[in-house]
Structures are given as C-alpha cells and as structure tokens.
C-alpha positions in Angstrom: 14.9 -15.9 -19.3 11.8 -18.0 -18.7 8.5 -16.1 -18.7 7.0 -18.4 -16.1 9.8 -17.6 -13.7 9.0 -13.9 -13.9 5.3 -14.6 -13.7 5.6 -16.1 -10.2 6.2 -12.8 -8.2 2.9 -11.4 -9.6 0.9 -14.5 -8.6 0.2 -13.8 -4.9 -0.9 -10.1 -5.2 -2.9 -11.0 -8.2 -4.7 -13.8 -6.4 -5.3 -11.6 -3.3 -6.7 -8.8 -5.4 -9.0 -11.0 -7.5 -10.2 -12.8 -4.4 -11.0 -9.4 -2.7 -12.7 -8.2 -5.8 -14.9 -11.3 -6.0 -15.8 -11.3 -2.3 -16.8 -7.6 -2.3 -18.4 -7.3 -5.7 -21.9 -8.4 -4.7 -21.9 -6.0 -1.7 -20.5 -3.2 -3.7 -23.0 -3.7 -6.6 -25.9 -3.6 -4.1 -24.5 -0.3 -2.7 -23.3 1.2 -6.0 -24.8 4.6 -5.3 -22.5 4.9 -2.2 -19.3 6.8 -3.3 -17.2 4.7 -1.0 -18.5 1.5 -2.5 -17.8 2.7 -6.1 -14.3 4.0 -5.3 -13.5 0.7 -3.6 -14.6 -1.4 -6.5 -12.7 0.7 -9.0 -9.5 0.5 -7.0 -9.8 -3.3 -6.7 -10.8 -3.7 -10.4 -8.0 -1.6 -11.8 -5.4 -3.0 -9.4 -6.4 -6.5 -10.5 -6.3 -5.5 -14.1 -2.8 -4.0 -13.7 -1.3 -7.1 -12.1 -3.0 -9.4 -14.6 -1.8 -7.3 -17.5 1.8 -6.5 -16.6 3.1 -10.1 -16.2 5.5 -10.9 -19.0 3.4 -13.9 -20.1 0.3 -11.6 -20.3 2.2 -9.0 -22.3 3.3 -11.6 -24.8 -0.2 -13.0 -25.0 -1.8 -9.6 -25.7 0.7 -9.0 -28.5 0.1 -12.4 -30.0 -3.7 -12.3 -29.8 -4.0 -8.9 -31.4 -1.1 -9.4 -33.8 0.0 -5.8 -33.2 3.6 -5.3 -32.1 3.9 -3.9 -28.5 0.2 -3.1 -28.2 0.4 -4.6 -24.7 2.3 -1.4 -23.7 -0.6 1.1 -24.1 -3.0 -1.5 -22.7 -1.0 -2.1 -19.5 -0.1 1.6 -19.1 -3.8 2.5 -19.5 -4.7 0.1 -16.7 -1.9 1.6 -14.5 -3.0 5.2 -15.3 -6.7 4.3 -14.5 -5.5 2.7 -11.2 -3.7 5.9 -10.3 -6.9 7.9 -10.9 -8.9 5.4 -8.9 -6.4 5.7 -6.0 -6.6 9.5 -6.0 -10.4 9.5 -6.0 -10.5 6.9 -3.2 -8.3 9.1 -1.0 -10.5 12.1 -1.7 -13.6 10.1 -0.9 -12.1 8.9 2.4 -10.7 12.3 3.4 -13.5 14.7 2.5 -17.1 14.8 3.7 -19.7 14.5 0.9 -20.0 17.9 -0.8 -20.2 19.5 -4.3 -16.5 20.4 -3.9 -15.6 16.7 -3.4 -17.7 15.7 -6.4 -16.0 18.3 -8.6 -12.5 17.2 -7.4 -13.3 13.5 -8.2 -14.7 14.4 -11.6 -11.6 16.5 -12.3 -9.3 13.6 -11.5 -11.2 11.3 -13.9 -11.2 13.9 -16.6 -7.4 14.4 -16.3 -6.5 10.7 -16.1 -9.1 9.8 -18.8 -7.4 12.4 -21.1 -4.0 10.8 -20.2 -5.3 7.4 -21.3 -6.4 8.8 -24.6 -3.0 10.5 -25.1 -1.3 7.2 -24.4 -3.2 5.5 -27.3 -2.7 8.5 -29.6 1.1 8.6 -29.1 1.4 4.8 -29.5 -0.5 4.9 -32.8 1.8 7.7 -34.0 5.0 5.8 -33.0 6.9 3.3 -35.1 7.7 0.3 -32.8 8.0 -2.8 -35.0 10.3 -4.8 -32.7 8.4 -6.5 -29.9 10.1 -5.8 -26.5 8.7 -7.5 -23.4 11.2 -6.5 -20.7 12.9 -3.4 -21.8 10.4 -1.5 -24.0 10.9 1.7 -21.9 14.6 2.0 -22.6 14.7 0.3 -26.0 12.3 3.0 -27.4 13.4 5.8 -25.1 14.6 7.9 -28.1 11.9 6.9 -30.6 9.6 9.8 -31.6 6.1 9.5 -30.1 7.0 6.3 -28.2 9.3 8.5 -26.1 6.4 10.8 -25.3 4.2 7.7 -24.7 6.6 6.3 -22.1 7.0 9.7 -20.3 3.2 10.2 -20.2 2.6 7.1 -18.1 5.7 7.6 -15.9 4.8 11.2 -15.1 1.2 10.4 -14.7 2.2 7.7 -12.2 4.7 10.0 -10.5 2.1 12.8 -10.1 -0.5 10.4 -8.6 2.0 9.0 -6.2 3.3 12.4 -5.0 -0.2 13.9 -4.6 -1.6 10.8 -2.9 1.4 10.7 -0.5 1.0 14.4 0.3 -2.7 14.0 0.9 -2.1 11.1 3.3 0.8 12.8 5.0 -1.3 15.9 5.9 -4.3 13.7 7.0 -2.9 10.7 8.8 -2.2 12.6 12.1 -6.0 13.5 12.2 -7.1 9.9 12.1 -7.9 8.6 15.6 -9.8 5.6 16.9 -9.8 4.0 13.5 -7.0 1.4 13.6 -7.9 -0.3 10.3 -7.9 3.1 8.4 -4.6 4.1 10.0 -3.0 0.7 9.1 -4.3 1.2 5.6 -2.8 4.7 5.3 0.6 3.4 6.6 0.5 0.7 3.9 -0.3 3.3 1.3 2.6 5.6 2.4 5.1 2.7 2.3 3.7 1.6 -1.1 3.9 5.0 -2.6 7.5 5.3 -1.3 8.3 2.2 -3.2 6.5 3.5 -6.2 8.7 6.6 -6.2 11.8 4.3 -6.3 10.2 2.4 -9.3 9.5 5.7 -11.1 13.0 7.2 -10.5 14.7 4.0 -11.5 12.8 4.0 -14.8 13.4 7.7 -15.5 17.1 7.4 -14.7 17.5 4.5 -17.1 15.7 6.5 -19.8 17.8 9.6 -19.1 20.9 7.4 -19.4 19.7 6.3 -22.9 19.3 9.9 -23.9 22.8 10.6 -22.7 24.1 7.6 -24.7 24.7 5.4 -21.7 23.2 1.9 -21.0 21.7 1.8 -17.5 18.9 -0.5 -18.6 19.4 -2.7 -15.5 17.7 0.0 -13.5 14.5 -0.4 -15.6 14.7 -4.1 -16.1 16.1 -5.4 -12.8 15.8 -2.8 -10.1 12.4 -1.2 -10.8 10.0 -4.2 -11.2 10.4 -5.6 -7.6 9.6 -2.1 -6.2 6.6 -1.9 -8.5 5.3 -5.3 -7.5 5.7 -4.8 -3.7 4.6 -1.1 -3.9 1.5 -1.9 -5.9 0.6 -4.7 -3.5 1.0 -2.4 -0.5 -1.1 0.3 -2.1 -3.9 -2.2 -3.0 -3.7 -3.6 0.6 -3.9 -0.1 2.0 -7.2 0.4 0.3 -8.5 -3.0 1.1 -7.7 -3.0 4.9 -10.1 -0.2 6.0 -12.9 -1.9 4.0 -12.3 -5.5 4.8 -10.5 -5.3 8.2 -13.6 -4.3 10.3 -15.6 -7.0 8.6 -12.9 -9.7 9.3 -12.7 -8.4 12.9 -16.4 -8.5 13.5 -17.1 -11.8 11.7 -15.7 -14.2 14.3 -17.7 -12.4 17.0 -20.9 -12.5 15.0 -20.3 -16.2 14.2 -19.8 -17.1 17.8 -22.9 -15.1 18.9 -24.9 -16.8 16.1 -23.7 -20.3 17.2 -24.3 -19.5 21.0 -27.9 -18.2 20.4 -28.8 -21.6 18.9 -29.2 -22.9 22.4 -32.0 -20.4 23.1 -33.6 -21.1 19.7 -33.7 -24.8 20.6 -35.2 -24.1 24.0 -37.9 -22.0 22.3 -38.7 -24.5 19.6 -42.1 -25.5 21.1 -43.2 -21.8 21.2 -45.4 -20.8 18.3 -44.0 -17.8 16.4 -45.9 -14.6 17.1 -45.5 -13.5 13.5 -44.4 -14.9 10.2 -40.6 -14.9 9.9 -38.9 -13.6 6.7 -37.1 -16.4 4.9 -33.4 -16.0 5.3 -31.3 -18.7 3.5 -28.2 -20.3 5.1 -26.0 -18.5 2.6 -27.4 -15.1 3.5 -25.0 -12.6 5.0 -24.0 -13.5 8.5 -25.2 -10.2 10.0 -28.6 -10.7 8.5 -28.9 -14.3 9.9 -27.7 -13.1 13.3 -30.3 -10.3 13.3 -33.0 -12.8 12.5 -31.8 -15.1 15.3 -31.8 -12.3 17.8 -35.3 -11.3 16.7 -36.4 -14.9 17.2 -35.0 -14.9 20.8 -36.8 -11.6 21.6 -40.0 -13.0 20.1 -39.7 -16.1 22.4 -39.1 -13.9 25.5 -42.1 -11.8 24.7 -44.3 -15.0 24.7 -42.8 -16.2 28.0 -43.3 -12.8 29.7 -46.6 -13.9 31.4 -44.9 -16.9 32.8 -41.6 -15.3 33.9 -40.9 -15.0 37.7 -38.4 -12.3 38.6 -38.2 -13.5 42.2 -37.0 -16.9 41.0 -34.3 -15.1 39.0 -33.2 -13.2 42.1 -33.0 -16.3 44.2 -31.1 -18.2 41.5 -28.7 -15.3 41.2 -28.1 -15.3 44.9 -27.2 -18.9 45.0 -25.2 -18.9 41.7 -23.1 -15.9 42.7 -21.7 -17.8 45.7 -19.9 -20.3 43.4 -19.7 -18.2 40.2 -18.6 -14.7 39.4 -21.2 -12.1 39.0 -21.1 -12.3 35.2 -21.5 -16.0 35.1 -24.2 -15.9 37.8 -26.3 -13.6 35.7 -26.2 -16.0 32.8 -27.0 -19.0 35.0 -29.8 -17.3 36.8 -31.4 -16.1 33.6 -31.2 -19.6 32.2 -33.0 -21.0 35.3 -35.7 -18.4 35.1 -36.3 -19.0 31.4 -36.4 -22.8 32.0 -39.1 -22.2 34.8 -41.0 -20.0 32.4 -41.0 -22.6 29.7 -42.3 -25.2 32.2 -45.1 -22.8 33.2 -45.9 -22.1 29.6 -46.1 -25.8 28.8 -48.5 -26.3 31.8 -50.5 -23.2 30.9 -49.9 -21.7 34.4 -49.2 -17.9 33.9 -47.8 -16.0 36.8 -50.3 -13.7 38.6 -49.2 -10.2 37.8 -52.2 -8.3 39.0 -52.8 -5.1 37.1 -49.2 -5.0 35.7 -48.6 -6.0 32.1 -46.2 -8.9 32.1 -42.7 -8.3 30.9 -39.2 -9.7 31.2 -36.8 -7.2 32.7 -33.3 -6.1 31.7 -31.8 -8.7 34.0 -32.6 -11.1 31.1 -32.9 -9.0 28.0 -29.5 -7.3 28.6 -27.7 -10.7 29.1 -29.0 -12.8 26.3 -25.6 -14.1 25.2 -24.6 -15.0 28.8 -27.9 -16.9 29.2 -27.5 -18.8 25.9 -23.9 -19.7 26.9 -25.2 -21.1 30.2 -27.7 -23.2 28.3 -24.8 -24.9 26.4 -24.1 -26.7 29.7 -27.7 -27.7 30.6 -26.8 -29.9 33.6 -25.8 -26.8 35.6 -29.1 -25.1 34.8 -31.1 -28.3 35.7 -29.2 -28.7 39.0 -29.9 -25.2 40.2 -33.5 -25.2 38.9 -34.1 -28.5 40.7 -32.7 -27.2 44.0 -34.8 -24.1 43.8 -38.1 -25.8 42.9 -37.8 -28.8 45.1 -37.2 -26.9 48.4 -39.5 -24.6 50.3 -39.4 -22.2 47.5 -41.3 -24.6 45.3 -44.5 -23.3 47.0 -43.6 -19.7 46.4 -43.0 -20.3 42.7 -45.9 -22.6 42.0 
C-alpha cells in the first residue's frame, strides 16, 4: 500500500483548515482577550495539527525523525485529545453567556483533557511497542499491557467528547433563531459527531474482537478512517462557518459599496479636507477602508452644505420619478443637487439661508449609495442638471 495514496484524502481538509487558520490568525491575535476568538483559534489550530499529524506519511516521518518506535501514536492521539477539549470549550463559549460558571466549566474541561494527554504519554512510556505499525497500531497492540490502556484512553476520551458535545448541541439547536450561519454550523457538527461515533465504535469493536481472539482488523484499518476524515472535516467546518460565514456574506456587499462610493470621492476631489485623515493602507481590512471612505463622503457633504439647494433636489426628483422608479429617482436627484452644489462651491456662490445654519437633509444623507451609483452614469446626471439649470428655473437656482 502506497503512503501517498492514503495521504490524498487528508489533503483537502488539511488545506482548508490551514488556510482558515492563516486567514483568521491576525484577527484572532488582535482579539486574544475575547473568549470566542481564543476558542476559535484553538479549534482551528488543533484541528489542523490533527490532520497534519495523522496522515500515514506524517506518522512515518515522526517515527523516523525521533528514532523512537511508534512515538507518532501518543503525538497524534494528544493532538486529537486536545482538539476534543477545544471543541467542548468552543461549544460552551457559544452556548453560555459570560459568567464565572462558564469560566469554571471551560477550566475544568482543559484540566480533564490536559490530564488525559499526560496519561497518554505515561502509558506509552510504560508500554513495550518495538514493532512500528502505521495502519493497525490500535489492533496490533490491543492486548499489550499499557499500550492497551493507552489506546482505550484516547478512544474513550474521544467518545466522551463526542457524546457530550452532541448532547449539548441537541438541547440547544432548537433555541437558535435568526442566526443561519450558527445553525448551519451546528448541523455540520451534529453530522460530524455522528460520523465520529461510527469511527469510535468501529475501532472499539475491532479491539474487542482482538481480545476475543478474532481478527476484525478491517473495521479499524478500512472502515473507521473515512468516517474519521469526513467527520473531522464536518466538525471543523461546523466551528468555522459561524465565524467566517457572516464575514464572507458581508464582504461582497462592503466591496461593492466601497467601489461605488469611489464616484463620490472623485466628485469631491477638489474639496479641501476639513481635517487630517488617518492613513489607511490599501491592504487594511475592508471594513476599515469602507468606514474611512464613508467618512470622506460625509466630510465632503458637510463642506457643500452652504451651497446645497433643496428646492433643486425636489424639482430634480419630480422630473426623474416620471421616467425612473422612486428609488432610482432619489439617487439621480441627489446626484444633480450635489453637482449643482459643487458648481456653486467652485464659483464661491453660497446659497442664502438667512438665519438657518446650512445643512444637507436626509434626502441626500440617507441615500448616499444610490447617489454614488447614479454618478457612475454621469451623462444622465448632466442631462437632467442641464435641463433644470437652462430653463426658467435657472433664475431661481442662481
């Protein structure tokens, strides 16, 4: 059997997990004091470590590099046990509000699973396992003193985590409403844990058969691994979806808004900034760049307030709504009014507002994106602006 052939099924989940870990690490590190961020990072880290460690090629490499027969077993089982602990703490963090009780429960989980990791290494060091086994170590050493306990420790630790996590999700999922990404993640977790149970029972059955003097190794070597791979992938995906899903959903909207607002930024390029802008690089997070662009637009509107003519907006809207729907008419009318204000600003002709402080009303400020979208087709704005300012209304708006 070729190691590279067995390595292939692990490639996709490993790549996805490492990519997710790399993309979220910077954000999580900045928010390390947030329990959700810490729990997310630990789940991604240990899930990646498990998939990297348990491939047959990796197991062989660990044994070769350390020159210790079968030391890859406690290493990979330790990663799996830590992943189980991280999954439990993540579910507790999601499900319960911040409290001392939640903190105590999370601490208890880490103490229990930390002790389990120590027990794995102690039992391995006490065991006599001179023959290197990559594929069937669980059944080959199923009757070996201390290695038997070593194998049962990781399997029952995994089984306990799976059952407790599945029960916690089962009693909670019906309460989750209006959070589609969280619900999708919980469904993935439930399916993943169900497959994890199949993996565990297949392993335990094969070990029990060895104790009874029967060879059912195929359950451990052939049946269990696919369920472990798919189940582990679904569990990891279940934790990733609620964190990454809303970001992926919002990102296209923010990107489109950021691109559309560029038309207003270009229209305001001759306006001097009212205050020094903080430097935000092109590789800064999109939400930060969008926030700055929105602030630049509001800053430009503030400077144009003394030159803004609401009556021109109303007249432009009345003409635009005849040909356009109400939504598009608001954007086109706002674009025309802003164009007129820019012309008045360039000519230093403020509108006479009497004792009122000049301002631009919600007819513009509440429809910034629509106005920016209209400015992407400037000929329509220019046509309507020309019609309004070249007729009898030109005197009224002068």
